[in-house]
mmJSON file of the N, C-alpha and C atoms, coordinates in Angstrom:
{"data_MODEL":{"atom_site":{
"group_PDB":["ATOM","ATOM","ATOM","ATOM","ATOM","ATOM","ATOM","ATOM","ATOM","ATOM","ATOM","ATOM","ATOM","ATOM","ATOM","ATOM","ATOM","ATOM","ATOM","ATOM","ATOM","ATOM","ATOM","ATOM","ATOM","ATOM","ATOM","ATOM","ATOM","ATOM","ATOM","ATOM","ATOM","ATOM","ATOM","ATOM","ATOM","ATOM","ATOM","ATOM","ATOM","ATOM","ATOM","ATOM","ATOM","ATOM","ATOM","ATOM","ATOM","ATOM","ATOM","ATOM","ATOM","ATOM","ATOM","ATOM","ATOM","ATOM","ATOM","ATOM","ATOM","ATOM","ATOM","ATOM","ATOM","ATOM","ATOM","ATOM","ATOM","ATOM","ATOM","ATOM","ATOM","ATOM","ATOM","ATOM","ATOM","ATOM","ATOM","ATOM","ATOM","ATOM","ATOM","ATOM","ATOM","ATOM","ATOM","ATOM","ATOM","ATOM","ATOM","ATOM","ATOM","ATOM","ATOM","ATOM","ATOM","ATOM","ATOM","ATOM","ATOM","ATOM","ATOM","ATOM","ATOM","ATOM","ATOM","ATOM","ATOM","ATOM","ATOM","ATOM","ATOM","ATOM","ATOM","ATOM","ATOM","ATOM","ATOM","ATOM","ATOM","ATOM","ATOM","ATOM","ATOM","ATOM","ATOM","ATOM","ATOM","ATOM","ATOM","ATOM","ATOM","ATOM","ATOM","ATOM","ATOM","ATOM","ATOM","ATOM","ATOM","ATOM","ATOM","ATOM","ATOM","ATOM","ATOM","ATOM","ATOM","ATOM","ATOM","ATOM","ATOM","ATOM","ATOM","ATOM","ATOM","ATOM","ATOM","ATOM","ATOM","ATOM","ATOM","ATOM","ATOM","ATOM","ATOM","ATOM","ATOM","ATOM","ATOM","ATOM","ATOM","ATOM","ATOM","ATOM","ATOM","ATOM","ATOM","ATOM","ATOM","ATOM","ATOM","ATOM","ATOM","ATOM","ATOM","ATOM","ATOM","ATOM","ATOM","ATOM","ATOM","ATOM","ATOM","ATOM","ATOM","ATOM","ATOM","ATOM","ATOM","ATOM","ATOM","ATOM","ATOM","ATOM","ATOM","ATOM","ATOM","ATOM","ATOM","ATOM","ATOM","ATOM","ATOM","ATOM","ATOM","ATOM","ATOM","ATOM","ATOM","ATOM","ATOM","ATOM","ATOM","ATOM","ATOM","ATOM","ATOM","ATOM","ATOM","ATOM","ATOM","ATOM","ATOM","ATOM","ATOM"],
"id":[1,2,3,4,5,6,7,8,9,10,11,12,13,14,15,16,17,18,19,20,21,22,23,24,25,26,27,28,29,30,31,32,33,34,35,36,37,38,39,40,41,42,43,44,45,46,47,48,49,50,51,52,53,54,55,56,57,58,59,60,61,62,63,64,65,66,67,68,69,70,71,72,73,74,75,76,77,78,79,80,81,82,83,84,85,86,87,88,89,90,91,92,93,94,95,96,97,98,99,100,101,102,103,104,105,106,107,108,109,110,111,112,113,114,115,116,117,118,119,120,121,122,123,124,125,126,127,128,129,130,131,132,133,134,135,136,137,138,139,140,141,142,143,144,145,146,147,148,149,150,151,152,153,154,155,156,157,158,159,160,161,162,163,164,165,166,167,168,169,170,171,172,173,174,175,176,177,178,179,180,181,182,183,184,185,186,187,188,189,190,191,192,193,194,195,196,197,198,199,200,201,202,203,204,205,206,207,208,209,210,211,212,213,214,215,216,217,218,219,220,221,222,223,224,225,226,227,228,229,230,231,232,233,234,235,236,237],
"type_symbol":["N","C","C","N","C","C","N","C","C","N","C","C","N","C","C","N","C","C","N","C","C","N","C","C","N","C","C","N","C","C","N","C","C","N","C","C","N","C","C","N","C","C","N","C","C","N","C","C","N","C","C","N","C","C","N","C","C","N","C","C","N","C","C","N","C","C","N","C","C","N","C","C","N","C","C","N","C","C","N","C","C","N","C","C","N","C","C","N","C","C","N","C","C","N","C","C","N","C","C","N","C","C","N","C","C","N","C","C","N","C","C","N","C","C","N","C","C","N","C","C","N","C","C","N","C","C","N","C","C","N","C","C","N","C","C","N","C","C","N","C","C","N","C","C","N","C","C","N","C","C","N","C","C","N","C","C","N","C","C","N","C","C","N","C","C","N","C","C","N","C","C","N","C","C","N","C","C","N","C","C","N","C","C","N","C","C","N","C","C","N","C","C","N","C","C","N","C","C","N","C","C","N","C","C","N","C","C","N","C","C","N","C","C","N","C","C","N","C","C","N","C","C","N","C","C","N","C","C","N","C","C","N","C","C","N","C","C"],
"label_atom_id":["N","CA","C","N","CA","C","N","CA","C","N","CA","C","N","CA","C","N","CA","C","N","CA","C","N","CA","C","N","CA","C","N","CA","C","N","CA","C","N","CA","C","N","CA","C","N","CA","C","N","CA","C","N","CA","C","N","CA","C","N","CA","C","N","CA","C","N","CA","C","N","CA","C","N","CA","C","N","CA","C","N","CA","C","N","CA","C","N","CA","C","N","CA","C","N","CA","C","N","CA","C","N","CA","C","N","CA","C","N","CA","C","N","CA","C","N","CA","C","N","CA","C","N","CA","C","N","CA","C","N","CA","C","N","CA","C","N","CA","C","N","CA","C","N","CA","C","N","CA","C","N","CA","C","N","CA","C","N","CA","C","N","CA","C","N","CA","C","N","CA","C","N","CA","C","N","CA","C","N","CA","C","N","CA","C","N","CA","C","N","CA","C","N","CA","C","N","CA","C","N","CA","C","N","CA","C","N","CA","C","N","CA","C","N","CA","C","N","CA","C","N","CA","C","N","CA","C","N","CA","C","N","CA","C","N","CA","C","N","CA","C","N","CA","C","N","CA","C","N","CA","C","N","CA","C","N","CA","C","N","CA","C","N","CA","C","N","CA","C","N","CA","C","N","CA","C"],
"label_alt_id":[null,null,null,null,null,null,null,null,null,null,null,null,null,null,null,null,null,null,null,null,null,null,null,null,null,null,null,null,null,null,null,null,null,null,null,null,null,null,null,null,null,null,null,null,null,null,null,null,null,null,null,null,null,null,null,null,null,null,null,null,null,null,null,null,null,null,null,null,null,null,null,null,null,null,null,null,null,null,null,null,null,null,null,null,null,null,null,null,null,null,null,null,null,null,null,null,null,null,null,null,null,null,null,null,null,null,null,null,null,null,null,null,null,null,null,null,null,null,null,null,null,null,null,null,null,null,null,null,null,null,null,null,null,null,null,null,null,null,null,null,null,null,null,null,null,null,null,null,null,null,null,null,null,null,null,null,null,null,null,null,null,null,null,null,null,null,null,null,null,null,null,null,null,null,null,null,null,null,null,null,null,null,null,null,null,null,null,null,null,null,null,null,null,null,null,null,null,null,null,null,null,null,null,null,null,null,null,null,null,null,null,null,null,null,null,null,null,null,null,null,null,null,null,null,null,null,null,null,null,null,null,null,null,null,null,null,null],
"label_comp_id":["ASP","ASP","ASP","ASP","ASP","ASP","GLU","GLU","GLU","SER","SER","SER","ILE","ILE","ILE","LEU","LEU","LEU","THR","THR","THR","TYR","TYR","TYR","LEU","LEU","LEU","GLY","GLY","GLY","ALA","ALA","ALA","GLU","GLU","GLU","ASP","ASP","ASP","SER","SER","SER","TYR","TYR","TYR","ILE","ILE","ILE","HIS","HIS","HIS","GLN","GLN","GLN","SER","SER","SER","LEU","LEU","LEU","PRO","PRO","PRO","SER","SER","SER","GLU","GLU","GLU","MET","MET","MET","GLN","GLN","GLN","THR","THR","THR","MET","MET","MET","LEU","LEU","LEU","ASN","ASN","ASN","GLU","GLU","GLU","SER","SER","SER","THR","THR","THR","ILE","ILE","ILE","LYS","LYS","LYS","ILE","ILE","ILE","ASN","ASN","ASN","ILE","ILE","ILE","HIS","HIS","HIS","THR","THR","THR","GLN","GLN","GLN","ASP","ASP","ASP","ASP","ASP","ASP","PRO","PRO","PRO","HIS","HIS","HIS","ILE","ILE","ILE","LEU","LEU","LEU","LYS","LYS","LYS","ILE","ILE","ILE","GLY","GLY","GLY","GLN","GLN","GLN","SER","SER","SER","LEU","LEU","LEU","ASP","ASP","ASP","THR","THR","THR","VAL","VAL","VAL","GLU","GLU","GLU","GLN","GLN","GLN","GLU","GLU","GLU","ALA","ALA","ALA","ILE","ILE","ILE","THR","THR","THR","SER","SER","SER","PHE","PHE","PHE","LEU","LEU","LEU","LYS","LYS","LYS","ASN","ASN","ASN","HIS","HIS","HIS","ASN","ASN","ASN","HIS","HIS","HIS","ASP","ASP","ASP","PHE","PHE","PHE","SER","SER","SER","TRP","TRP","TRP","SER","SER","SER","TYR","TYR","TYR","ALA","ALA","ALA","ASP","ASP","ASP","MET","MET","MET","PRO","PRO","PRO"],
"label_asym_id":["A","A","A","A","A","A","A","A","A","A","A","A","A","A","A","A","A","A","A","A","A","A","A","A","A","A","A","A","A","A","A","A","A","A","A","A","A","A","A","A","A","A","A","A","A","A","A","A","A","A","A","A","A","A","A","A","A","A","A","A","A","A","A","A","A","A","A","A","A","A","A","A","A","A","A","A","A","A","A","A","A","A","A","A","A","A","A","A","A","A","A","A","A","A","A","A","A","A","A","A","A","A","A","A","A","A","A","A","A","A","A","A","A","A","A","A","A","A","A","A","A","A","A","A","A","A","A","A","A","A","A","A","A","A","A","A","A","A","A","A","A","A","A","A","A","A","A","A","A","A","A","A","A","A","A","A","A","A","A","A","A","A","A","A","A","A","A","A","A","A","A","A","A","A","A","A","A","A","A","A","A","A","A","A","A","A","A","A","A","A","A","A","A","A","A","A","A","A","A","A","A","A","A","A","A","A","A","A","A","A","A","A","A","A","A","A","A","A","A","A","A","A","A","A","A","A","A","A","A","A","A","A","A","A","A","A","A"],
"label_entity_id":["1","1","1","1","1","1","1","1","1","1","1","1","1","1","1","1","1","1","1","1","1","1","1","1","1","1","1","1","1","1","1","1","1","1","1","1","1","1","1","1","1","1","1","1","1","1","1","1","1","1","1","1","1","1","1","1","1","1","1","1","1","1","1","1","1","1","1","1","1","1","1","1","1","1","1","1","1","1","1","1","1","1","1","1","1","1","1","1","1","1","1","1","1","1","1","1","1","1","1","1","1","1","1","1","1","1","1","1","1","1","1","1","1","1","1","1","1","1","1","1","1","1","1","1","1","1","1","1","1","1","1","1","1","1","1","1","1","1","1","1","1","1","1","1","1","1","1","1","1","1","1","1","1","1","1","1","1","1","1","1","1","1","1","1","1","1","1","1","1","1","1","1","1","1","1","1","1","1","1","1","1","1","1","1","1","1","1","1","1","1","1","1","1","1","1","1","1","1","1","1","1","1","1","1","1","1","1","1","1","1","1","1","1","1","1","1","1","1","1","1","1","1","1","1","1","1","1","1","1","1","1","1","1","1","1","1","1"],
"label_seq_id":[1,1,1,2,2,2,3,3,3,4,4,4,5,5,5,6,6,6,7,7,7,8,8,8,9,9,9,10,10,10,11,11,11,12,12,12,13,13,13,14,14,14,15,15,15,16,16,16,17,17,17,18,18,18,19,19,19,20,20,20,21,21,21,22,22,22,23,23,23,24,24,24,25,25,25,26,26,26,27,27,27,28,28,28,29,29,29,30,30,30,31,31,31,32,32,32,33,33,33,34,34,34,35,35,35,36,36,36,37,37,37,38,38,38,39,39,39,40,40,40,41,41,41,42,42,42,43,43,43,44,44,44,45,45,45,46,46,46,47,47,47,48,48,48,49,49,49,50,50,50,51,51,51,52,52,52,53,53,53,54,54,54,55,55,55,56,56,56,57,57,57,58,58,58,59,59,59,60,60,60,61,61,61,62,62,62,63,63,63,64,64,64,65,65,65,66,66,66,67,67,67,68,68,68,69,69,69,70,70,70,71,71,71,72,72,72,73,73,73,74,74,74,75,75,75,76,76,76,77,77,77,78,78,78,79,79,79],
"pdbx_PDB_ins_code":[null,null,null,null,null,null,null,null,null,null,null,null,null,null,null,null,null,null,null,null,null,null,null,null,null,null,null,null,null,null,null,null,null,null,null,null,null,null,null,null,null,null,null,null,null,null,null,null,null,null,null,null,null,null,null,null,null,null,null,null,null,null,null,null,null,null,null,null,null,null,null,null,null,null,null,null,null,null,null,null,null,null,null,null,null,null,null,null,null,null,null,null,null,null,null,null,null,null,null,null,null,null,null,null,null,null,null,null,null,null,null,null,null,null,null,null,null,null,null,null,null,null,null,null,null,null,null,null,null,null,null,null,null,null,null,null,null,null,null,null,null,null,null,null,null,null,null,null,null,null,null,null,null,null,null,null,null,null,null,null,null,null,null,null,null,null,null,null,null,null,null,null,null,null,null,null,null,null,null,null,null,null,null,null,null,null,null,null,null,null,null,null,null,null,null,null,null,null,null,null,null,null,null,null,null,null,null,null,null,null,null,null,null,null,null,null,null,null,null,null,null,null,null,null,null,null,null,null,null,null,null,null,null,null,null,null,null],
"Cartn_x":[96.735,97.312,96.961,96.126,95.699,94.798,94.846,93.955,93.761,92.646,92.401,93.135,93.283,93.918,93.126,91.799,90.974,91.11,91.208,91.406,92.719,93.742,95.065,94.997,94.244,94.118,93.08,92.291,91.234,90.111,89.816,88.887,87.692,87.319,86.25,84.943,84.583,83.311,83.501,84.645,84.95,84.186,84.105,83.488,84.207,85.533,86.319,85.898,85.794,85.405,84.017,83.075,81.696,81.562,82.462,82.357,83.022,83.722,84.395,83.422,83.695,82.886,82.96,81.919,81.845,83.009,83.493,84.617,85.893,86.057,87.21,87.056,85.842,85.605,85.967,85.61,85.938,87.447,88.156,89.618,90.232,89.72,90.276,89.95,88.898,88.535,89.255,90.032,90.729,91.741,91.844,92.856,94.237,95.221,96.593,97.5,98.654,99.697,100.968,101.762,103.008,104.128,104.963,106.158,107.36,108.489,109.737,110.555,110.886,111.632,113.093,113.554,114.952,115.53,116.279,116.92,116.182,116.475,115.878,116.389,117.644,118.227,117.707,117.33,116.823,115.595,114.487,113.315,112.668,112.198,111.385,110.075,109.053,107.785,106.807,106.237,105.162,103.996,102.85,101.671,101.179,100.785,100.195,98.875,98.037,96.726,96.805,96.022,96.006,95.355,94.485,93.77,94.6,95.785,96.65,97.057,97.143,97.6,99.107,99.635,101.036,101.984,101.694,102.552,102.575,101.415,101.346,102.078,101.876,102.566,104.076,104.553,105.993,106.531,105.773,106.212,106.291,105.274,105.268,106.379,106.527,107.574,108.951,109.18,110.463,110.73,109.724,109.87,110.22,109.493,109.734,111.118,111.557,112.902,113.968,113.76,114.728,114.777,113.716,113.647,113.605,114.036,114.031,114.745,115.81,116.6,115.854,114.753,113.989,113.037,112.839,111.905,112.636,111.948,112.471,111.913,112.794,112.377,112.491,113.164,113.286,113.529,113.468,113.736,115.145,116.071,117.459,117.591,116.647,116.68,116.153,115.5,114.873,115.884,115.751,116.68,116.517],
"Cartn_y":[88.379,87.542,88.078,89.117,89.673,88.681,88.703,87.893,88.577,88.274,88.871,88.075,88.681,87.998,86.751,86.852,85.7,84.575,84.907,83.876,83.164,83.939,83.372,82.415,82.777,81.942,80.842,80.907,79.928,80.097,81.344,81.593,82.456,82.492,83.4,83.184,81.934,81.633,81.112,81.363,80.806,81.517,80.845,81.427,82.707,82.693,83.87,85.062,84.878,85.963,86.48,85.579,85.967,86.677,86.417,87.025,88.399,88.8,90.099,91.223,92.436,93.594,93.784,94.347,94.459,95.242,96.296,97.061,96.217,95.32,94.418,93.375,92.886,91.939,92.568,93.84,94.552,94.649,94.975,95.064,93.727,92.636,91.321,90.845,91.385,91.024,91.879,92.843,93.762,93.025,93.45,92.902,93.353,92.54,92.835,92.903,93.53,93.531,92.977,92.303,91.717,92.735,92.787,93.633,92.772,93.055,92.369,93.306,92.852,93.717,93.297,92.496,92.065,92.249,91.288,91.417,90.587,90.841,90.043,88.601,88.423,87.08,86.278,86.954,86.31,87.081,86.964,87.777,87.379,88.372,88.194,88.919,88.15,88.701,88.839,90.013,90.292,90.878,90.95,91.542,92.702,93.767,94.929,95.25,96.02,96.362,97.197,96.796,97.494,98.873,99.065,100.337,101.445,101.12,102.16,103.13,104.407,105.359,105.203,105.83,105.671,106.031,107.105,107.531,106.463,105.908,104.859,103.597,103.215,102.038,102.214,103.391,103.659,103.666,104.243,104.297,102.893,102.085,100.722,99.897,100.005,99.264,99.66,100.943,101.428,100.893,100.97,100.455,98.97,98.19,96.749,96.427,97.18,96.965,97.297,98.368,98.772,97.811,97.03,96.087,94.64,94.42,93.089,92.059,92.473,91.566,91.118,91.782,91.434,90.26,89.856,88.782,87.452,86.377,85.028,84.55,84.225,83.784,82.278,81.636,80.18,79.722,78.425,77.894,78.241,78.32,78.647,80.053,80.939,82.313,82.443,81.403,81.473,81.147,81.83,81.561,80.16],
"Cartn_z":[73.066,74.1,75.486,75.533,76.816,77.533,78.825,79.626,80.967,81.605,82.908,83.976,85.129,86.255,86.621,86.588,86.944,85.936,84.65,83.64,83.896,84.186,84.475,85.663,86.676,87.865,87.694,86.605,86.399,87.398,87.761,88.865,88.483,87.197,86.781,87.541,87.798,88.452,89.87,90.429,91.742,92.854,93.985,95.171,95.574,95.469,95.844,95.005,93.7,92.805,93.158,93.388,93.672,95.011,95.938,97.263,97.346,96.293,96.293,95.979,96.472,96.085,94.565,93.984,92.523,91.925,92.62,92.067,92.027,92.988,92.984,91.878,91.661,90.574,89.237,89.064,87.834,87.665,88.733,88.664,88.272,88.822,88.536,87.128,86.526,85.16,84.13,84.586,83.695,82.819,81.576,80.679,81.129,80.815,81.216,79.997,80.192,79.17,79.799,78.978,79.465,79.349,80.392,80.354,80.73,80.115,80.437,81.317,82.521,83.438,83.555,82.606,82.627,81.234,80.722,79.412,78.37,77.102,76.031,76.08,76.485,76.563,77.752,78.815,80.031,80.512,79.785,80.119,81.445,82.152,83.351,83.055,82.728,82.266,83.428,83.548,84.5,83.724,84.362,83.733,84.585,83.889,84.556,83.878,84.551,84.026,82.761,81.771,80.487,80.594,81.574,81.681,82.322,82.823,83.387,82.289,82.633,81.614,81.418,80.389,80.011,81.149,81.86,82.971,84.061,84.402,85.422,84.96,83.697,83.161,83.23,82.834,82.861,84.289,85.224,86.621,87.222,86.98,87.512,86.876,85.557,84.852,85.361,85.539,86.047,87.453,88.314,89.678,89.664,88.87,88.816,88.26,87.252,86.7,87.737,88.487,89.509,90.693,90.889,92.004,91.512,90.295,89.689,90.565,91.21,92.05,93.315,93.651,94.85,94.631,93.377,93.044,92.919,93.265,93.032,91.701,90.791,89.457,89.3,90.233,90.221,91.656,91.863,93.201,93.659,92.73,93.072,93.651,93.319,93.816,95.242,95.724,97.047,98.138,99.28,100.392,100.951],
"occupancy":[1.0,1.0,1.0,1.0,1.0,1.0,1.0,1.0,1.0,1.0,1.0,1.0,1.0,1.0,1.0,1.0,1.0,1.0,1.0,1.0,1.0,1.0,1.0,1.0,1.0,1.0,1.0,1.0,1.0,1.0,1.0,1.0,1.0,1.0,1.0,1.0,1.0,1.0,1.0,1.0,1.0,1.0,1.0,1.0,1.0,1.0,1.0,1.0,1.0,1.0,1.0,1.0,1.0,1.0,1.0,1.0,1.0,1.0,1.0,1.0,1.0,1.0,1.0,1.0,1.0,1.0,1.0,1.0,1.0,1.0,1.0,1.0,1.0,1.0,1.0,1.0,1.0,1.0,1.0,1.0,1.0,1.0,1.0,1.0,1.0,1.0,1.0,1.0,1.0,1.0,1.0,1.0,1.0,1.0,1.0,1.0,1.0,1.0,1.0,1.0,1.0,1.0,1.0,1.0,1.0,1.0,1.0,1.0,1.0,1.0,1.0,1.0,1.0,1.0,1.0,1.0,1.0,1.0,1.0,1.0,1.0,1.0,1.0,1.0,1.0,1.0,1.0,1.0,1.0,1.0,1.0,1.0,1.0,1.0,1.0,1.0,1.0,1.0,1.0,1.0,1.0,1.0,1.0,1.0,1.0,1.0,1.0,1.0,1.0,1.0,1.0,1.0,1.0,1.0,1.0,1.0,1.0,1.0,1.0,1.0,1.0,1.0,1.0,1.0,1.0,1.0,1.0,1.0,1.0,1.0,1.0,1.0,1.0,1.0,1.0,1.0,1.0,1.0,1.0,1.0,1.0,1.0,1.0,1.0,1.0,1.0,1.0,1.0,1.0,1.0,1.0,1.0,1.0,1.0,1.0,1.0,1.0,1.0,1.0,1.0,1.0,1.0,1.0,1.0,1.0,1.0,1.0,1.0,1.0,1.0,1.0,1.0,1.0,1.0,1.0,1.0,1.0,1.0,1.0,1.0,1.0,1.0,1.0,1.0,1.0,1.0,1.0,1.0,1.0,1.0,1.0,1.0,1.0,1.0,1.0,1.0,1.0],
"B_iso_or_equiv":[0.0,0.0,0.0,0.0,0.0,0.0,0.0,0.0,0.0,0.0,0.0,0.0,0.0,0.0,0.0,0.0,0.0,0.0,0.0,0.0,0.0,0.0,0.0,0.0,0.0,0.0,0.0,0.0,0.0,0.0,0.0,0.0,0.0,0.0,0.0,0.0,0.0,0.0,0.0,0.0,0.0,0.0,0.0,0.0,0.0,0.0,0.0,0.0,0.0,0.0,0.0,0.0,0.0,0.0,0.0,0.0,0.0,0.0,0.0,0.0,0.0,0.0,0.0,0.0,0.0,0.0,0.0,0.0,0.0,0.0,0.0,0.0,0.0,0.0,0.0,0.0,0.0,0.0,0.0,0.0,0.0,0.0,0.0,0.0,0.0,0.0,0.0,0.0,0.0,0.0,0.0,0.0,0.0,0.0,0.0,0.0,0.0,0.0,0.0,0.0,0.0,0.0,0.0,0.0,0.0,0.0,0.0,0.0,0.0,0.0,0.0,0.0,0.0,0.0,0.0,0.0,0.0,0.0,0.0,0.0,0.0,0.0,0.0,0.0,0.0,0.0,0.0,0.0,0.0,0.0,0.0,0.0,0.0,0.0,0.0,0.0,0.0,0.0,0.0,0.0,0.0,0.0,0.0,0.0,0.0,0.0,0.0,0.0,0.0,0.0,0.0,0.0,0.0,0.0,0.0,0.0,0.0,0.0,0.0,0.0,0.0,0.0,0.0,0.0,0.0,0.0,0.0,0.0,0.0,0.0,0.0,0.0,0.0,0.0,0.0,0.0,0.0,0.0,0.0,0.0,0.0,0.0,0.0,0.0,0.0,0.0,0.0,0.0,0.0,0.0,0.0,0.0,0.0,0.0,0.0,0.0,0.0,0.0,0.0,0.0,0.0,0.0,0.0,0.0,0.0,0.0,0.0,0.0,0.0,0.0,0.0,0.0,0.0,0.0,0.0,0.0,0.0,0.0,0.0,0.0,0.0,0.0,0.0,0.0,0.0,0.0,0.0,0.0,0.0,0.0,0.0,0.0,0.0,0.0,0.0,0.0,0.0],
"pdbx_formal_charge":[null,null,null,null,null,null,null,null,null,null,null,null,null,null,null,null,null,null,null,null,null,null,null,null,null,null,null,null,null,null,null,null,null,null,null,null,null,null,null,null,null,null,null,null,null,null,null,null,null,null,null,null,null,null,null,null,null,null,null,null,null,null,null,null,null,null,null,null,null,null,null,null,null,null,null,null,null,null,null,null,null,null,null,null,null,null,null,null,null,null,null,null,null,null,null,null,null,null,null,null,null,null,null,null,null,null,null,null,null,null,null,null,null,null,null,null,null,null,null,null,null,null,null,null,null,null,null,null,null,null,null,null,null,null,null,null,null,null,null,null,null,null,null,null,null,null,null,null,null,null,null,null,null,null,null,null,null,null,null,null,null,null,null,null,null,null,null,null,null,null,null,null,null,null,null,null,null,null,null,null,null,null,null,null,null,null,null,null,null,null,null,null,null,null,null,null,null,null,null,null,null,null,null,null,null,null,null,null,null,null,null,null,null,null,null,null,null,null,null,null,null,null,null,null,null,null,null,null,null,null,null,null,null,null,null,null,null],
"auth_seq_id":[1,1,1,2,2,2,3,3,3,4,4,4,5,5,5,6,6,6,7,7,7,8,8,8,9,9,9,10,10,10,11,11,11,12,12,12,13,13,13,14,14,14,15,15,15,16,16,16,17,17,17,18,18,18,19,19,19,20,20,20,21,21,21,22,22,22,23,23,23,24,24,24,25,25,25,26,26,26,27,27,27,28,28,28,29,29,29,30,30,30,31,31,31,32,32,32,33,33,33,34,34,34,35,35,35,36,36,36,37,37,37,38,38,38,39,39,39,40,40,40,41,41,41,42,42,42,43,43,43,44,44,44,45,45,45,46,46,46,47,47,47,48,48,48,49,49,49,50,50,50,51,51,51,52,52,52,53,53,53,54,54,54,55,55,55,56,56,56,57,57,57,58,58,58,59,59,59,60,60,60,61,61,61,62,62,62,63,63,63,64,64,64,65,65,65,66,66,66,67,67,67,68,68,68,69,69,69,70,70,70,71,71,71,72,72,72,73,73,73,74,74,74,75,75,75,76,76,76,77,77,77,78,78,78,79,79,79],
"auth_comp_id":["ASP","ASP","ASP","ASP","ASP","ASP","GLU","GLU","GLU","SER","SER","SER","ILE","ILE","ILE","LEU","LEU","LEU","THR","THR","THR","TYR","TYR","TYR","LEU","LEU","LEU","GLY","GLY","GLY","ALA","ALA","ALA","GLU","GLU","GLU","ASP","ASP","ASP","SER","SER","SER","TYR","TYR","TYR","ILE","ILE","ILE","HIS","HIS","HIS","GLN","GLN","GLN","SER","SER","SER","LEU","LEU","LEU","PRO","PRO","PRO","SER","SER","SER","GLU","GLU","GLU","MET","MET","MET","GLN","GLN","GLN","THR","THR","THR","MET","MET","MET","LEU","LEU","LEU","ASN","ASN","ASN","GLU","GLU","GLU","SER","SER","SER","THR","THR","THR","ILE","ILE","ILE","LYS","LYS","LYS","ILE","ILE","ILE","ASN","ASN","ASN","ILE","ILE","ILE","HIS","HIS","HIS","THR","THR","THR","GLN","GLN","GLN","ASP","ASP","ASP","ASP","ASP","ASP","PRO","PRO","PRO","HIS","HIS","HIS","ILE","ILE","ILE","LEU","LEU","LEU","LYS","LYS","LYS","ILE","ILE","ILE","GLY","GLY","GLY","GLN","GLN","GLN","SER","SER","SER","LEU","LEU","LEU","ASP","ASP","ASP","THR","THR","THR","VAL","VAL","VAL","GLU","GLU","GLU","GLN","GLN","GLN","GLU","GLU","GLU","ALA","ALA","ALA","ILE","ILE","ILE","THR","THR","THR","SER","SER","SER","PHE","PHE","PHE","LEU","LEU","LEU","LYS","LYS","LYS","ASN","ASN","ASN","HIS","HIS","HIS","ASN","ASN","ASN","HIS","HIS","HIS","ASP","ASP","ASP","PHE","PHE","PHE","SER","SER","SER","TRP","TRP","TRP","SER","SER","SER","TYR","TYR","TYR","ALA","ALA","ALA","ASP","ASP","ASP","MET","MET","MET","PRO","PRO","PRO"],
"auth_asym_id":["A","A","A","A","A","A","A","A","A","A","A","A","A","A","A","A","A","A","A","A","A","A","A","A","A","A","A","A","A","A","A","A","A","A","A","A","A","A","A","A","A","A","A","A","A","A","A","A","A","A","A","A","A","A","A","A","A","A","A","A","A","A","A","A","A","A","A","A","A","A","A","A","A","A","A","A","A","A","A","A","A","A","A","A","A","A","A","A","A","A","A","A","A","A","A","A","A","A","A","A","A","A","A","A","A","A","A","A","A","A","A","A","A","A","A","A","A","A","A","A","A","A","A","A","A","A","A","A","A","A","A","A","A","A","A","A","A","A","A","A","A","A","A","A","A","A","A","A","A","A","A","A","A","A","A","A","A","A","A","A","A","A","A","A","A","A","A","A","A","A","A","A","A","A","A","A","A","A","A","A","A","A","A","A","A","A","A","A","A","A","A","A","A","A","A","A","A","A","A","A","A","A","A","A","A","A","A","A","A","A","A","A","A","A","A","A","A","A","A","A","A","A","A","A","A","A","A","A","A","A","A","A","A","A","A","A","A"],
"auth_atom_id":["N","CA","C","N","CA","C","N","CA","C","N","CA","C","N","CA","C","N","CA","C","N","CA","C","N","CA","C","N","CA","C","N","CA","C","N","CA","C","N","CA","C","N","CA","C","N","CA","C","N","CA","C","N","CA","C","N","CA","C","N","CA","C","N","CA","C","N","CA","C","N","CA","C","N","CA","C","N","CA","C","N","CA","C","N","CA","C","N","CA","C","N","CA","C","N","CA","C","N","CA","C","N","CA","C","N","CA","C","N","CA","C","N","CA","C","N","CA","C","N","CA","C","N","CA","C","N","CA","C","N","CA","C","N","CA","C","N","CA","C","N","CA","C","N","CA","C","N","CA","C","N","CA","C","N","CA","C","N","CA","C","N","CA","C","N","CA","C","N","CA","C","N","CA","C","N","CA","C","N","CA","C","N","CA","C","N","CA","C","N","CA","C","N","CA","C","N","CA","C","N","CA","C","N","CA","C","N","CA","C","N","CA","C","N","CA","C","N","CA","C","N","CA","C","N","CA","C","N","CA","C","N","CA","C","N","CA","C","N","CA","C","N","CA","C","N","CA","C","N","CA","C","N","CA","C","N","CA","C","N","CA","C","N","CA","C","N","CA","C","N","CA","C","N","CA","C"],
"pdbx_PDB_model_num":[1,1,1,1,1,1,1,1,1,1,1,1,1,1,1,1,1,1,1,1,1,1,1,1,1,1,1,1,1,1,1,1,1,1,1,1,1,1,1,1,1,1,1,1,1,1,1,1,1,1,1,1,1,1,1,1,1,1,1,1,1,1,1,1,1,1,1,1,1,1,1,1,1,1,1,1,1,1,1,1,1,1,1,1,1,1,1,1,1,1,1,1,1,1,1,1,1,1,1,1,1,1,1,1,1,1,1,1,1,1,1,1,1,1,1,1,1,1,1,1,1,1,1,1,1,1,1,1,1,1,1,1,1,1,1,1,1,1,1,1,1,1,1,1,1,1,1,1,1,1,1,1,1,1,1,1,1,1,1,1,1,1,1,1,1,1,1,1,1,1,1,1,1,1,1,1,1,1,1,1,1,1,1,1,1,1,1,1,1,1,1,1,1,1,1,1,1,1,1,1,1,1,1,1,1,1,1,1,1,1,1,1,1,1,1,1,1,1,1,1,1,1,1,1,1,1,1,1,1,1,1,1,1,1,1,1,1]
}}}
């Protein structure tokens, strides 16, 4: 179920992708993994890079869970 950021955006062959430096293109083509930063009953799913090592994945996941309230998950959450 992994997909790259560009696949998700539908932008694999877009002008934007082609105009980026090659290292950025590589980053955008990276596979992702889904993480839930909320509860099982009310999941808030985000994607992070699969190539991150375990420590980086845990640090990012922890940060996102601790700041879950800062994200808008629906129109009702927006000011």
